[in-house]
C-alpha positions in Angstrom: 23.3 -18.5 21.5 20.1 -18.2 19.6 19.9 -14.5 20.0 23.4 -14.0 18.7 22.6 -16.2 15.7 19.4 -14.4 14.9 21.2 -11.0 15.2 24.0 -12.1 12.8 21.4 -13.4 10.3 19.5 -10.1 10.3 22.4 -7.8 10.3 23.0 -7.7 6.5 19.4 -6.7 5.9 19.5 -4.2 8.7 22.7 -2.8 7.3 21.1 -2.4 3.8 18.1 -0.7 5.3 20.3 1.7 7.3 22.3 2.6 4.2 19.1 3.2 2.2 17.7 5.3 5.0 20.8 7.4 5.2 20.9 7.8 1.4 17.2 8.9 1.3 17.9 11.4 4.0 20.3 13.2 1.7 19.1 16.2 -0.3 18.3 15.8 -4.0 21.3 17.9 -5.0 23.7 15.6 -3.1 22.1 12.4 -4.5 22.0 13.7 -8.1 25.6 15.0 -7.8 26.9 11.6 -6.6 25.1 9.7 -9.4 26.2 12.2 -12.1 29.9 12.1 -11.1 29.8 8.3 -10.5 28.5 7.7 -14.1 30.9 10.2 -15.7 33.6 7.7 -16.4 31.1 5.6 -18.3 29.5 8.4 -20.4 32.8 9.9 -21.4 34.5 6.6 -22.1 35.5 6.2 -25.8 33.9 2.7 -25.9 30.4 4.2 -25.3 30.8 7.2 -27.6 29.1 5.5 -30.6 25.9 5.1 -28.5 25.5 8.9 -28.1 23.0 11.1 -29.9 23.9 12.8 -33.2 21.7 15.4 -34.9 23.6 17.0 -37.8 25.8 14.3 -39.1 28.4 16.9 -39.9 32.1 16.4 -40.6 33.8 15.8 -37.3 36.8 17.6 -36.0 38.9 16.6 -33.0 38.3 17.8 -29.5 40.2 20.9 -28.3 40.1 22.8 -25.1 36.7 24.4 -25.7 35.4 21.2 -27.1 36.2 19.3 -23.9 34.4 22.0 -21.9 31.4 21.7 -24.1 31.4 17.9 -23.8 31.5 18.1 -20.0 28.6 20.5 -20.2 26.5 17.8 -21.8 26.5 15.8 -18.7 27.7 17.5 -15.5 24.7 20.0 -15.3 22.5 17.0 -14.5 23.6 17.6 -10.9 20.9 20.3 -11.0 18.2 18.2 -12.7 15.8 18.0 -9.8 16.7 21.1 -7.8 16.7 23.5 -10.8 15.4 21.5 -13.8 15.0 24.6 -16.0 18.6 25.7 -15.5 19.8 22.2 -16.1 17.9 21.9 -19.4 19.1 25.3 -20.6 22.8 24.4 -19.9 22.6 20.9 -21.5 20.6 22.1 -24.5 22.9 25.0 -25.2 26.0 22.7 -24.9 24.3 20.2 -27.2 23.6 22.9 -29.8 27.2 24.1 -29.7 28.6 20.5 -29.8 26.6 19.7 -32.9 27.1 22.9 -34.8 30.9 22.8 -34.1 31.1 19.2 -35.4 32.8 17.7 -32.3 33.0 13.9 -32.2 30.0 11.9 -31.0 29.8 11.1 -27.3 27.5 9.2 -25.0 27.3 12.3 -22.8 24.9 13.7 -25.3 22.1 11.5 -23.8 22.1 14.1 -21.0 19.8 16.1 -23.2 17.1 13.3 -23.0 17.6 13.1 -19.2 17.3 16.9 -18.8 14.1 17.0 -20.9 12.6 14.2 -18.8 13.6 16.0 -15.6 12.1 19.3 -16.8 8.8 17.5 -17.4 8.9 15.5 -14.1 10.3 18.1 -11.7 10.0 21.5 -13.4 7.4 24.1 -12.7 4.0 23.0 -14.1 2.9 25.3 -17.0 -0.7 25.5 -18.0 -2.9 27.3 -20.5 -1.2 30.2 -22.3 2.0 29.7 -20.5 2.3 26.2 -21.8 1.5 27.3 -25.4 4.1 30.1 -25.2 6.8 27.6 -23.8 6.0 25.1 -26.6 6.2 27.9 -29.3 9.6 29.1 -27.9 11.0 25.5 -27.8 9.8 24.9 -31.4 11.4 28.1 -32.6 14.7 27.4 -30.9 14.8 23.9 -32.4 13.9 25.4 -35.8 16.9 27.8 -35.5 19.1 24.9 -34.5 17.9 22.9 -37.5 18.6 25.9 -39.9 22.0 26.2 -38.4 22.8 22.5 -39.0 21.5 22.9 -42.6 23.6 25.9 -43.2 26.7 24.0 -41.9 26.0 21.3 -44.6 23.9 18.7 -42.7 22.5 16.1 -44.9 19.4 15.7 -42.7 16.0 16.3 -44.3 13.1 18.2 -42.9 11.3 15.0 -42.0 14.4 13.9 -40.1 14.4 17.1 -38.1 10.7 16.8 -37.4 11.3 13.2 -36.1 14.1 14.4 -33.9 11.9 17.1 -32.5 9.1 14.6 -31.7 11.6 12.4 -29.9 12.7 15.3 -27.7 9.1 16.2 -27.0 8.3 12.6 -26.1 11.1 12.7 -23.5 9.6 15.7 -21.9 6.1 14.3 -22.2 7.1 11.1 -20.3 8.4 13.2 -17.5 5.2 15.2 -17.4 3.1 12.1 -17.3 5.1 10.8 -14.4 4.6 14.1 -12.6 0.9 13.9 -13.3 0.6 10.4 -12.0 2.6 11.4 -8.9 0.4 14.4 -8.3 -2.7 12.2 -8.7 -1.4 9.8 -6.1 -0.7 12.7 -3.8 -4.2 14.0 -4.3 -5.7 10.6 -3.6 -3.8 10.3 -0.4 -4.9 13.8 0.6 -8.5 13.1 -0.1 -8.3 9.7 1.6 -6.8 11.4 4.7 -9.5 14.0 4.7 -12.2 11.3 4.5 -10.5 9.3 7.3 -10.4 12.5 9.4 -14.0 13.2 8.7 -14.9 9.6 9.8 -12.9 10.1 12.9 -14.6 13.4 13.7 -18.0 11.8 13.1 -17.1 9.0 15.5 -16.0 11.5 18.1 -19.2 13.4 17.6 -21.1 10.2 18.4 -19.0 9.7 21.5 -19.6 13.3 22.6 -23.4 12.7 22.1 -23.2 9.6 24.2 -21.1 11.1 27.0 -22.7 14.5 27.2 -26.3 13.3 26.9 -25.9 10.6 29.5 -24.1 12.6 32.2 -26.0 15.8 31.7 -29.3 13.9 31.8 -28.3 12.2 35.0 -27.3 15.6 36.5 -30.6 17.3 35.6 -32.7 14.4 36.9 -30.7 14.4 40.2 -31.1 18.2 40.5 -34.9 17.9 40.0 -35.0 15.2 42.6 -33.0 17.4 45.0 -35.7 20.0 44.7 -38.4 17.6 46.0 -36.1 16.3 48.7 -35.6 19.9 50.1 -39.2 19.7 51.3 -39.7 16.0 52.0 -36.2 14.8 53.1 -33.7 17.5 53.6 -31.2 15.1 55.1 -30.9 13.3 51.8 -30.2 16.4 49.7 -26.4 16.0 50.4 -26.5 12.6 48.9 -28.2 13.9 45.7 -25.8 16.7 45.4 -22.9 14.3 45.8 -24.3 12.2 42.9 -24.5 15.4 40.8 -20.9 16.1 41.6 -19.8 12.6 40.6 -21.7 12.8 37.3 -20.0 16.1 36.5 -16.6 14.7 37.2 -17.2 11.7 35.0 -18.4 14.0 32.2 -15.3 16.2 32.5 -13.0 13.1 32.4 -14.8 11.7 29.3 -14.7 15.1 27.6 -11.0 15.4 28.3 -10.3 12.1 26.6 -12.5 12.9 23.7 -10.9 16.3 23.1 -7.5 14.6 23.2 -8.5 12.2 20.4 -10.0 15.2 18.5 -6.6 17.0 18.7 -4.9 13.9 17.5 -6.7 14.2 14.1 -5.0 17.5 13.3 -1.4 16.4 13.6 -0.6 16.6 9.9 -1.8 16.8 6.3 -2.3 13.0 6.3 -4.1 12.5 9.5 -3.0 11.5 13.0 0.7 11.2 13.9 2.1 7.7 14.4 1.0 6.1 17.7 -2.2 8.2 18.0 -5.8 7.4 17.2 -6.2 6.0 13.7 -9.0 7.7 11.7 -12.0 5.5 11.2 -11.1 2.9 13.8 -13.0 2.6 17.1 -10.9 3.8 20.0 -10.9 2.6 23.5 -9.3 5.8 24.7 -12.4 7.8 23.9 -14.4 6.1 26.5 -11.9 5.3 29.1 -13.2 7.9 31.4 -16.6 6.1 31.5 -15.0 2.8 32.3 -16.3 1.0 29.2 -17.3 -2.5 30.2 -18.1 -1.7 33.8 -21.9 -2.0 33.4 -22.3 -2.3 37.2 -20.9 1.1 37.8 -23.1 2.5 35.0 -26.2 1.0 36.5 -25.3 2.3 39.9 -24.9 5.8 38.5 -28.3 5.7 36.9 -29.8 4.4 40.1 -28.4 7.3 41.9 -30.2 9.5 39.4 -33.5 8.0 40.6 -34.1 5.4 37.9 -35.0 1.9 39.2 -32.6 -0.4 37.2 -32.0 -4.1 37.4 -28.9 -5.6 35.8 -28.8 -9.3 34.9 -25.8 -10.9 33.2 -25.7 -14.5 31.9 -22.9 -16.5 30.5 -19.2 -16.4 31.1 -17.5 -13.1 30.6 -14.3 -13.2 28.7 -11.8 -10.7 27.4 -13.1 -8.8 24.3 -11.6 -6.3 21.9 -11.7 -2.9 23.5 -13.8 -1.5 20.6 -16.4 -4.3 20.9 -16.5 -3.9 24.7 -17.1 -0.1 24.2 -19.9 -0.8 21.8 -21.7 -3.0 24.3 -21.2 -0.3 27.0 -22.6 2.4 24.7 -25.7 0.4 23.8 -26.6 0.1 27.5 -25.6 3.7 28.2 -27.7 5.1 25.4 -30.7 3.0 26.4 -30.5 4.0 30.0 -30.1 7.7 29.0 -33.3 7.5 27.0 -35.0 5.9 29.9 -33.9 8.8 32.2 -35.0 11.4 29.7 -38.3 10.0 28.5 -39.4 7.7 31.3 -37.9 8.8 34.6 -39.0 6.6 37.5 -40.1 3.7 35.2 -38.6 0.3 36.0 -35.8 -0.6 33.7 -34.2 -4.0 33.2 -30.8 -4.6 31.6 -30.0 -8.1 30.4 -26.7 -9.0 29.0 -26.0 -12.5 27.7 -22.4 -13.4 27.0 -22.7 -16.2 24.4 -20.0 -18.2 22.7 -20.4 -16.4 19.4 -22.2 -13.2 20.2 -23.2 -10.8 23.0 -26.9 -10.0 23.3 -28.0 -6.9 25.1 -31.6 -6.1 26.0 -32.7 -2.9 27.8 -36.5 -2.6 28.5 -38.3 0.2 30.3 -41.8 -0.4 31.7 -44.8 1.7 30.6 -45.7 2.6 34.1 -43.6 4.2 36.9 -42.2 1.7 39.4 -43.1 2.0 43.0 -40.5 3.8 45.1 -37.9 1.4 46.3 -35.2 1.9 48.9 -32.5 0.8 46.4 -33.6 3.6 44.0 -31.2 6.0 45.6 -31.9 9.5 46.8 -33.8 10.7 43.8 -36.9 8.6 43.9 -39.4 11.4 44.0 -40.7 11.0 40.4 -38.5 13.6 38.7 -40.0 15.4 35.7 -39.5 13.9 32.2 -36.9 15.7 30.2 -38.1 17.4 27.1 -36.3 17.9 23.8 -34.5 15.0 22.3 -34.5 14.4 18.6 -30.9 13.3 18.7 -29.3 10.6 16.7 -28.2 8.4 19.5 -29.9 5.2 18.3 -28.9 5.8 14.7 -25.3 6.2 15.9 -25.6 2.9 17.8 -26.9 1.1 14.8 -23.9 2.3 12.8 -21.5 1.4 15.7 -23.0 -2.1 16.1 -23.1 -2.6 12.3 -19.3 -2.1 12.2 -19.0 -5.5 14.0 -21.6 -7.2 11.8 -24.3 -6.9 14.5 -27.9 -5.7 14.6 -29.7 -3.3 16.8 -33.5 -3.0 17.1 -35.5 -0.4 19.2 -39.2 0.1 19.5 -42.2 0.4 21.7 -43.6 -2.4 23.8 -47.3 -3.4 24.1 -47.5 -2.0 27.6 -46.3 1.4 26.5 -42.7 0.8 27.4 -39.7 0.8 25.2 -37.0 -1.8 24.4 -33.5 -1.7 22.9 -32.1 -5.0 21.7 -28.7 -5.6 20.2 -26.8 -8.6 19.1 -23.1 -8.2 18.4 -20.9 -11.1 17.1 -17.9 -11.8 19.4 -14.7 -13.7 18.8 -14.9 -17.3 19.9 -13.0 -18.3 23.0 -9.4 -19.3 22.5 -9.9 -22.9 23.6 -12.7 -23.3 21.1 -10.6 -21.8 18.3 -7.8 -24.2 19.2 
């Protein structure tokens, strides 16, 4: 009952939207043709004739066959006003000149000249520089010949009157040109906005690539180094290390596939991603799905398998979070652990995550001295070599990512020679509290 009532109430609006959509889908030639023909009875009606334009104020003569054809040519060419605005203006202007010079009665259809001039400015080919000057000179010359013809036919209009008429005609064209310029400006702003949004999206994807590639490749290199030591000391554990390397490689490939899919989505059109795909500038959960964002336990286990002693401590009650915020927390921990693997392999690392009511606090600390080998450290506990290089922008990218949510990230050395990364990210209050 309720559904039927709601449907009946919304049907008129839906019907109007459907009609508008079908009308907009028609070509400009069809739409202009329908409007021109629909208004023809009004513009050719005798009651509207006194409203029409008159230039020469000559003695009028009644309409004849050619006169009716000329009068029709004042209005009907407007069918072409957007498809071929130059042709439309030429036909209407020529018909208007013949109509005035022949002294046919005044008609409202003569306003078609104003419409044609506006359409030429708004939809015609844009002329610049010398071409614009030449076009203006030709138009002024033709109007001067038209004025001389009216004067020769005995028109009482003075030079100042003809100048005023010409300025009115130029104003109609200028209004159309200004509309065209404003429309082009809006189009350019949309284009620039789309380019900027795409650039932001690409920068975000670059940060994701940095996080994914650096983390997984670092883990694979550390595991490979550890396997070399195990070949001599514990050959039976090499298979475990190689399995860890294989798992890291698969995770990296999965993450890269998702990121490349998002990257392709930014090239769908001139104005950014197609509907339903990643929105430029917005954090995307899809980009990190392969790394299971939010699954800190799996991340810690992966780092342990690479030979890094890691302890994970979570306090507070976990609750559903926006995917982008959950991904930010995950990336903070991932980047900190990656740095520990690269610059302090074998050093004890602690991950503390506090799920507060109004914020999530993350702290990752790495000790200044290597931890003693532990059985839980996985197969690669043989003090792998520190990885050189670096110089990336991982922490800077994290600061920007955390800052999007109004959070803060601090990173620096500890008194014992270790390193700490601390982040505080505001989180939405629980639903019960908001209620």
